[in-house]
N, C-alpha and C positions, 0 to 999 in steps of 0.2 A: 585729640588727646592721645598720647602714645598708649599702646596696649599694656595693661598691667599697672597703670598709674591711676590711683583713686584720689578724689578731692580731699578726703579726710587725712590721707597720708602726706599731703602737701602742707597741712596746717600744723603749727607747733602744738605739742601735746597740751600745754597749758591753755591755749585758746579753745581747743576741742573740749577740754575738761570743764572750764568755767562757763562754756556755752550751754552746759547741761545742768546748771545749778539755778535754783530759784530761792531768793532770800525772803524770809518771812519776818513779820514784826516781832515775833518772840525771840529772834536772834538765830534761829535755825536756818541753815543753808541746805535745803532739801535737794537731793539728787533726783533728776528727772530722766535719767537714762535707764539702763538695764538694772534690774533688781534681782538678787538671788532669792531662792525659796525661803531663806530665813530672814529676809528683810533688809539686807545690806546692799548698797549700790556697788556696781562693778564697772570697770573701765578698761578698755583695750589699750595696752601700752607695751612697747617693746616686744611685740608679737606674743603677748599673753594677757590674760585677764587678771586684773588686780583689784583689790578692794578700793572703792572710790574714796572712802574717808582716810584710808592710809595714804593714798596718793596726795590728798590735800594736806595732810599732816606733814609729810616729808617735803612738800614744796616749801613749807614755812620753817620747819624745824630741822630738816635734814633727815638722814636715815634713822629709822626706829631702832633704838638700842636692842641688842640681842637679849632675849629672855623677857622682854616687856610686850604687853599687848595694849591696844587702844581701848579706853573706856569712854563711852558716851555719857557725859555728865548731864545732858539734856534728856536722856533715855529715848532718843529718837534715832533709830538705826540708819535712817536715810540721810541724816544730817552729816554734812562734810565741812562744817565750820571748824577750823583748827582750834578756835578758842573753846569749843565744846568737847575737845578731845584731850585725854590725859593718858600718858604712857605710864602703865602700872604693872606690877607683877600679877600673874594669874591669881595668886592667893588673895591679894588685896581686892581685886575685882570681884572675886567670888563672895567675899565678905560683904562688900558694898551692895551687890545684887541681892543677897539674901536679906540684908537689913531693909532694903527698900522695896522688896518684891510685893508684899501684900498691898501697899498703897498704889504704887504706880502700875502694877498689872491690872488691878480692878478698874482704875481710872481709864487705862488704855482700852480695856474690853468694852466698857460702856460707851466710850467715845466712838469706837469702831462700830458698835451696834447702832447708835443713834445716827451715824452717817448713812446708814442703809435704810432709813425709813422716810416716808413722805406722809404728812398728815393731810387727810382728805376733809372735805366739808362735813362729812358725817361723823367725824371724830376718830375714824379708823387710822391707825398707824400702819400704812401699807408697806410691806417688805419689798425693797427694790433690788435685792441681791438674788441669789440662787433660790429657785422654787422647784420642789420635786413634782413628780407626776400627779400626786394627789392634790397639788395646789398649796402645799404648806411651805413656808420659808425655812431655809436651813442657815444656821449660824455656826460655821465650822461643822462639827459632826452632830450638833444638837438641833432640835427644832427651835426656830426663832421664837415662837410664841411661848414655848415652855421655858426657854432661857429668860424671856422678859418677865413672865409670871414669877419665877423663882427669884429673880433679882429684885423686883419691886415689892412682892408680896410674901415671899418665903416659900418653903418647901411644899411640893404638891403631896397631899396625903396619899398613903399607900392605897392601891386599888382604885384610884380616881383618875378620870380623864379630864382634859380641859375642853370646855364647851365654848365655842365662839358665839356669844350672845348676839353679835352683829351679823352672823351667818357669812362672814367674810374670812376665808381660810388664810388669806395673806395678812390679815390684821394681827399686830403684835401689841396692841394697846392693852395693858394689864387690866384696865377697867372694863374691857369688853370680854374678859375671860373669867370663867367660873369653874372651879373644881367640882365635878359631879361624878356620880357612879356611872359605869359604862352603859347601863340600861337607860338611864336618864339622858345621857348624851345621844344615844341612838334614837330615842323617841323624839328628841328635839331636832333631829337632823332632817334631811331631805330624801332619805332612802325610801324604798317601797314599804318597809315596816312602819316607818314614821308616818308616811302619807296615808296608809291604810288606817292607822290608829286615829288620825285626825279627821277622817271622813265622818260626816254627820248624816249623809243620805247615800243610798246605793245608786247605781247607774240608772235605775228606773224611777228614782225619786222617792223611794220609801224611806221613812225615818229609821236610822240605825240606833234605836234605843235598846234597853235591856230586854224588853218584851219581844222585840223583833230581830234579835241577833243571836246567832250561834257561832261557835268557834270551831274551825276545822283546819288542821295543819298549821296552827298558830295565827290564822287570819280570821277576821270577822266576816260573816256572811249573812245575807238577808233571808229571814224566814218567809216573808211574803213572796219573795221571788221564788223560793223553793216550792211553796204551795202552788204558785202559778205554773211552774215547770211540771210539777206532779199532775195537776189537772190536765194540762195539755197532753202529757204522755198518756194518761188514762183515756182521754178522749180519742186520741189517735189509735190506741190499742183497740178501743171499742169499735171504731170505724173499720179497722182492718179485720176484726173478727166478724163484723156484719158482712163485709164483702166476701169473706171466705164462706160464710154460711150461705149467702145467696148463690155463690158459685157452685157449692155442693148441691144445692137444691136444683139449680139449672141442669147440672150434669145428671142428677138422678132422674129428672123429668125426661131428658133426652134419651136416657137409657131405656126407660119404660116405653117411650114412643117407638123406639126401634124394635122392641120385642113384639109389639102389636103388629 
């Protein structure tokens, strides 16, 4: 192949274009090629990138009249079906978008949300998209489990956190979430504070009840263990003192013998 010749440049533009289209039962012809950040398809033609849906429209209807924009009647920005495209003034499009916004935006959001979950055997809705370092799913800029709770159950009360009853941070099942105070959420967790609070016996097997427990620096400690440590310390101190006394006696005896 000669230098500078690429296979895609040998194909007619229409063949390259329609090779990147997938038709769906709902009538949408979804673009499978490059997508812009705001969700529209883009296509390389005549040494520049153009909007894919505009290329499709102009293939069927000719050049787009000046001052008009293309409106997706299907509300699917990736769709390039010319029958789903209508050339309208900006003012008309703005009115139609404002009138339809509450319904189709909410539907689109929940559909995008549900596409990102997988239901496990335990009933958890595990988040399949981005997960942060803490193990929580993110849906846009929001935590996925918070978005799910507020969508299905309503607003989270002020000053409350969401507790995962299933102990699975990736779970977004609203039935596995409970709005609780921060202290309750911490005590139900797996951190050191929660683990210490759930302990029923110390490392030496003593029961940690009210009579055998004292609190120091926010943590429970065993009184029986404290007494054992105190007894060992006093016994060691006594042994050391006895050894010192014997050493003094021996030194005194040696001194007296030398003087004789």
